[in-house]
C-alpha positions as CSV (number, residue, x, y, z in Angstrom):
1,M,2.6,-25.6,11.1
2,A,6.1,-27.0,10.9
3,R,8.2,-26.4,7.9
4,A,9.0,-29.5,5.8
5,N,12.5,-30.8,6.2
6,P,14.5,-29.7,3.1
7,N,16.8,-32.7,3.4
8,A,14.0,-35.2,3.3
9,H,12.8,-37.0,0.2
10,P,10.5,-34.6,-1.7
11,Y,7.5,-36.9,-1.4
12,I,7.9,-37.7,2.3
13,L,6.3,-35.1,4.5
14,H,7.3,-34.0,8.0
15,P,5.0,-35.9,10.4
16,S,3.4,-32.7,11.7
17,S,2.7,-31.5,8.2
18,L,1.3,-34.9,7.2
19,F,-1.0,-34.9,10.3
20,A,-2.3,-31.4,9.5
21,I,-3.1,-32.3,5.9
22,L,-4.8,-35.5,6.8
23,H,-6.9,-33.6,9.4
24,L,-8.0,-31.2,6.7
25,L,-8.7,-33.9,4.2
26,M,-11.0,-35.8,6.7
27,R,-12.9,-32.7,7.9
28,T,-16.5,-32.0,6.8
29,Y,-17.3,-28.6,5.3
30,V,-20.5,-27.1,6.8
31,D,-21.4,-23.4,6.3
32,T,-23.9,-22.7,9.1
33,Y,-26.1,-19.7,9.7
34,R,-23.7,-18.7,12.4
35,H,-20.8,-18.6,9.9
36,Q,-22.9,-16.6,7.5
37,G,-23.7,-14.1,10.2
38,L,-20.0,-13.8,11.1
39,R,-19.2,-13.1,7.5
40,K,-21.8,-10.3,7.4
41,K,-20.1,-8.8,10.4
42,L,-16.7,-9.1,8.7
43,V,-18.0,-7.3,5.6
44,A,-19.4,-4.5,7.8
45,I,-15.9,-4.2,9.4
46,L,-14.3,-4.0,5.9
47,R,-16.7,-1.2,5.0
48,E,-15.8,0.7,8.1
49,K,-12.1,0.4,7.2
50,G,-12.8,2.0,3.8
51,I,-13.5,-0.9,1.3
52,T,-16.2,0.5,-1.1
53,D,-16.2,-2.0,-4.0
54,E,-19.5,-3.9,-3.5
55,K,-18.3,-6.7,-5.9
56,V,-15.4,-7.3,-3.6
57,L,-17.5,-7.3,-0.5
58,D,-20.1,-9.6,-2.1
59,A,-17.4,-12.1,-2.9
60,I,-16.0,-12.1,0.6
61,N,-19.6,-12.4,2.0
62,L,-20.2,-15.5,-0.2
63,I,-16.9,-17.5,0.5
64,P,-16.7,-19.5,3.7
65,R,-13.3,-18.5,5.0
66,H,-13.4,-21.1,7.7
67,F,-13.1,-23.8,5.0
68,F,-9.6,-22.6,4.3
69,L,-8.4,-23.0,7.9
70,D,-7.9,-25.9,10.4
71,T,-11.0,-26.5,12.5
72,A,-9.0,-25.2,15.5
73,F,-9.6,-21.7,14.0
74,D,-13.3,-22.2,13.3
75,D,-14.5,-19.9,16.0
76,I,-12.2,-17.1,15.0
77,A,-12.0,-17.5,11.3
78,Y,-13.9,-14.3,10.6
79,Q,-11.8,-12.1,12.7
80,D,-10.0,-9.5,10.5
81,R,-6.5,-11.1,11.0
82,A,-4.1,-13.4,9.3
83,F,-3.7,-17.0,10.3
84,P,-1.0,-19.6,9.8
85,I,-1.3,-22.4,7.2
86,A,1.2,-25.0,6.2
87,Q,4.9,-24.3,5.2
88,D,5.2,-21.2,7.4
89,Q,2.7,-19.4,5.2
90,T,-0.4,-17.5,6.1
91,I,-3.9,-16.9,4.9
92,S,-4.0,-13.1,4.5
93,Q,-6.0,-10.7,6.7
94,P,-9.4,-10.2,5.0
95,Y,-8.8,-6.5,4.9
96,T,-5.6,-7.1,2.9
97,V,-7.4,-9.4,0.5
98,A,-10.2,-6.8,0.0
99,Y,-7.7,-3.9,-0.3
100,Q,-5.6,-5.6,-3.0
101,T,-8.6,-6.9,-4.9
102,E,-10.2,-3.4,-4.9
103,L,-7.0,-1.9,-6.2
104,L,-7.0,-4.5,-9.0
105,R,-10.4,-3.3,-10.3
106,V,-11.6,-6.8,-11.3
107,H,-14.0,-7.3,-14.2
108,P,-15.7,-10.6,-15.3
109,H,-13.7,-12.7,-17.8
110,E,-10.4,-10.9,-17.3
111,K,-7.3,-13.1,-17.2
112,I,-5.7,-12.6,-13.8
113,L,-2.3,-14.0,-12.8
114,E,-1.9,-14.5,-9.1
115,I,1.6,-15.0,-7.6
116,G,1.4,-17.1,-4.4
117,T,-1.7,-19.4,-4.2
118,G,-1.2,-20.1,-0.5
119,S,-4.5,-21.2,1.0
120,S,-6.3,-20.3,-2.4
121,Y,-8.7,-17.9,-0.5
122,Q,-7.6,-14.9,-2.7
123,S,-7.9,-17.1,-5.8
124,C,-11.5,-17.9,-4.9
125,V,-12.4,-14.2,-4.3
126,L,-11.1,-13.4,-7.8
127,A,-12.9,-16.3,-9.3
128,Q,-16.1,-15.5,-7.4
129,M,-16.0,-12.1,-9.2
130,G,-15.9,-13.8,-12.5
131,A,-12.2,-13.5,-13.4
132,R,-10.2,-16.3,-15.1
133,V,-7.5,-17.0,-12.5
134,F,-4.1,-18.4,-13.2
135,T,-2.4,-18.9,-9.9
136,I,1.2,-20.1,-9.1
137,E,2.4,-21.7,-5.9
138,R,6.1,-22.5,-5.3
139,Q,5.5,-24.8,-2.3
140,R,4.9,-28.3,-3.5
141,L,3.1,-29.3,-0.2
142,L,0.6,-26.4,-0.6
143,F,0.1,-27.0,-4.3
144,D,-0.6,-30.7,-3.8
145,F,-3.0,-30.0,-0.9
146,I,-5.0,-27.4,-2.9
147,K,-5.7,-30.0,-5.6
148,T,-7.5,-32.1,-3.0
149,F,-9.5,-29.3,-1.5
150,S,-13.1,-30.1,-2.5
151,F,-14.4,-26.6,-2.2
152,I,-12.2,-25.5,-5.1
153,S,-14.1,-27.7,-7.5
154,R,-16.9,-25.2,-7.8
155,Y,-14.5,-22.7,-9.4
156,R,-13.7,-24.0,-12.8
157,N,-12.3,-20.6,-13.7
158,I,-9.2,-21.2,-11.6
159,K,-6.1,-22.9,-13.0
160,F,-3.3,-24.0,-10.6
161,F,0.4,-24.2,-11.4
162,Y,3.4,-25.3,-9.5
163,G,6.3,-23.0,-10.3
164,D,8.4,-19.9,-9.7
165,G,6.4,-16.8,-9.2
166,Y,9.2,-14.6,-10.5
167,E,8.9,-16.3,-13.8
168,G,5.2,-15.9,-14.1
169,L,3.4,-17.9,-16.8
170,P,4.6,-16.5,-20.2
171,T,2.9,-19.4,-22.1
172,F,-0.6,-18.2,-20.9
173,G,0.0,-14.4,-21.0
174,P,-0.4,-11.6,-21.6
175,F,-2.7,-11.0,-18.5
176,D,-5.2,-8.2,-17.9
177,K,-4.2,-8.1,-14.3
178,I,-1.5,-9.5,-12.0
179,I,-1.7,-9.7,-8.2
180,V,1.3,-10.6,-6.1
181,T,0.5,-11.8,-2.6
182,A,4.0,-11.8,-1.1
183,A,6.6,-9.1,-0.4
184,A,8.8,-8.6,-3.5
185,P,12.2,-6.9,-2.9
186,H,11.8,-5.4,-6.4
187,I,9.3,-5.4,-9.2
188,P,9.9,-8.6,-11.3
189,D,10.7,-7.7,-14.9
190,R,9.3,-11.0,-16.2
191,L,5.9,-10.2,-14.7
192,V,5.8,-6.7,-16.2
193,E,6.5,-8.3,-19.6
194,Q,3.4,-10.5,-19.1
195,L,1.1,-7.6,-18.4
196,C,-1.0,-6.6,-21.4
197,I,-1.3,-3.0,-22.7
198,G,-3.7,-1.2,-20.3
199,G,-3.2,-4.0,-17.7
200,T,-2.7,-3.5,-14.0
201,M,-0.4,-5.1,-11.4
202,V,-0.9,-4.8,-7.6
203,I,2.2,-5.8,-5.7
204,P,3.7,-5.1,-2.2
205,V,7.3,-4.0,-2.6
206,G,10.0,-3.8,0.1
207,E,12.2,-5.8,2.4
208,K,11.3,-7.5,5.6
209,G,8.9,-5.6,7.9
210,L,6.7,-3.2,6.0
211,Q,6.2,-3.0,2.3
212,R,4.5,-0.3,0.2
213,M,1.5,-1.4,-1.9
214,L,2.0,-0.4,-5.5
215,R,-0.3,-0.4,-8.5
216,L,1.4,-0.5,-11.8
217,T,-0.4,0.2,-15.1
218,K,1.1,-0.4,-18.5
219,N,-0.1,2.5,-20.7
220,H,-0.7,2.4,-24.4
221,S,3.0,3.3,-25.1
222,G,4.1,0.4,-23.0
223,I,5.4,2.6,-20.3
224,I,4.6,1.7,-16.7
225,D,2.8,4.2,-14.5
226,F,3.2,3.8,-10.7
227,E,0.8,4.6,-7.9
228,E,1.7,4.2,-4.2
229,F,-0.7,3.2,-1.5
230,D,-0.5,2.1,2.2
231,N,2.1,0.0,4.0
232,F,1.5,-3.7,4.7
233,S,3.4,-6.7,6.0
234,F,3.6,-9.8,3.8
235,V,5.7,-13.0,3.9
236,P,8.7,-12.7,1.5
237,M,8.4,-13.6,-2.1
238,L,11.0,-16.3,-2.8
239,G,12.3,-17.5,-6.1
240,G,12.5,-21.0,-7.4
241,K,10.3,-24.0,-6.5
242,K,10.4,-26.0,-3.2
243,N,9.6,-29.7,-3.0
């Protein structure tokens, strides 16, 4: 979808963005047996690719991914690939969502900070697993749309914030886990500060192109231990807020 005009009034949307949002608001949400069967096939693909955490796979199996996309993508919503959403952002590939979530080692009732709400699909996966999710979105258009997305109402354990992901949410910290869903050029110090002792952060770090997935753990001495995993390609993590 088209990027909003940065010179426009912050509450006047680009016509193409407005049309897309109105289209999503007016759509009906139906999860058919066909969709459920496609999700089971997707889960089987994720298993073949090495995802072993059954709690992660169960969550993905229960969440209708096609609800998070324009109806134009309905027939291909369960392919293991990313798709565009508003504001030049994407809904991540299911394998990427599963991979990051598995690295996070989610447990019920944990406080998890998510940087980059986007479509809110990742937020819902975490919430489905029983976590208390605090998620930040810097794009006002996406933030406002998510508040109107009726499917979200079933997850009372998600709190949405409009803000700068680099700053985190210090008022609500510390957090048991932090997940960053955009490519950071470096590890943000403010986020490390908001990680509790024994807590874990999963974050892709690197410049444009490929980034290395890292898992950081704050040990009992307050020192950060690093683990490196596979390479991925994310949209860049930007600072500040965008109207």
